[in-house]
Structure formats: structure tokens, C-alpha cells
Phi, psi and omega in degrees: 000145179230151183276130178226177183218150169240124186253127178273119184301318196289323185251341184077010172303136179249123176247104182278153184198172169257135183245138172269101190288348180288333180254357179302124174234141181244130179226142173253123176252128178286156178274075174233142179206151175299146175291140176230159173232182175299338179269358181131189182287148176275131184245157175278178184246126181059238181276001179285149178285152176292135181298139187246153177245121183264104189267354181079169180074215186141195178210152173253125181244143183236121172267125183233138164257112200249142176241134172234139186216132181283349179272354184268141178273196177089350183265169176260003177238121173268123188220154168265322182264120184300333187288350170283346176270328184263347180308320184301324185285329174296315180298321182296337168280347173270064178294121172287155184307125167085357183212061180294147185272123178267138178237179178222115183274114183240129183216098185066213178257358185254338181248113172211088196244121177274147183188177174235146178279122188255332180201156177213147176213137194236133166245114189265149185218175169053060182284140171279167179304333180275359179080027178266123180278135187243359176216148180220138166254115181249119180259128181234136179247121183249127170265133181292143172232157178295155178289138181292142179295141178299145181281136178304139177303144176287118181294348180072175186303150174299141178302140171276144181303314180295324178293321177291329182283338175277359178296135172299158181303325180289348171268014174240149181246141173261130176230133180259139186300305180083188186283137179245180190260009177278179177297131180075013179084021182283168182211151179280153185286325180293323173303314181294320180297318182293329176290347180252008171082026176242140183299128177299345177298343187262024185297318183303305179306317180292321182293320178294324176296318178265007180061039181280117176281315186238099179290350175272341180224084179261147181302133180299342182266358193288141166258129180243149177266127185236159167312144184301347181286354180292138178273000000 
């Protein structure tokens, strides 16, 4: 048995458990399904195959057999009933509509897979005289999901015009607009800043530094001084 963990992305909760690596199975299901019409599914004739619709994409499924036992240490929950240890996994399978709970399956340094729990099945063992289960084998199916896009870095408060003007020359970069998509090839200042790695929130300070009267229509041949972070 191997120690693994599930991390709940929304709360940061860590759910430790034991994994049976001998039964771990990874399955890829292609984005293919039978063709249908308003009258029902289309079928082949005699020995021919049914026509298929290739939808693209697909999904990756991971089947895991997990062990929970109240007599084993290493967890954050002390329980007499093993169902207190497995209840969080059942809750993960109760995804509300439109707001599935994403988890991350972590095993050593090589397994770090984001996904959602789509099914669980539990076999209880080692009952007390009062009918309390102390051991559980839980089979869990995880569907892999794409990594969440990284959050954009906080640009911080907008630059003050006087602070920008006080920067030494080597802290500024010269950039030429080129052709924009506005009338006559003009371009808005905030769009130009975003293209050059400067927060659009700094448009007022950049406009003051460069003597720009109309930040909505800048000439395509204009060259501007920008904070040195510009690419």
C-alpha cells in the first residue's frame, strides 16, 4: 500500500489515504458516440458497423482502490467509525450542478493530477459488536480536468505621473506604435500598453509623460517612452 493524498482545490483541505497500486487503472475514452437522428440512433445494416460521430476531445479516467482503517495512523481525523474517514470522498461525488468540486490526486513527485470525482463505491469490513465498521475499501473514479489558467499577476497601484517622469532614462523603453485598428491606423493608448507588457491602468501617467492629448487616437508613427518593464 502507498500513502497518497487528495487536495481539495477550493478549500485547500488535504485528504490522506492508502492506495493499492496493483489495481490502479488509467483509461482514455475518445470523443466518439453513435450517430442519432430525430427518430433515434442510426444503425448499420447486417454485419456493418453503426455510423459514429467524432466529436473530438475525450476524457481520461483513473480508477483507484483506497484503504481506510481507524486503527491506522497518519490521518488528521480520529474516528471510531471508518465512514467518518470516507465521508469527505462521498461528498466530493455530490457535485452540485454547474459547480463541480475539483481535487488534485497527489502521489509522490510524479503524480499530481487535477480532476473531479465522478463515482465512489465502498466495501465495509471489521465490524464491532455494535455494527460499527472500522475498515473500508473504497473504489473511486476520477476524471482528469485541464489545469486552471494561472491568475494574472497583480499590477499594483497605477504609477504616478511625477514618479514616472522622475525615472532615469535607462529605466524607460522607447516603443513605436505601428499600425492600429482605429481610423487611419490609430490606436488606443491602453491597448498599446497591454501589448507591451505595461498595465493599462498606467495610461494617465504614460500620457502625461509623453504629452499625449488624445489617448483614444494615437498616430501610428508615434514613439512613446514606457516603464522599463515593457517588452
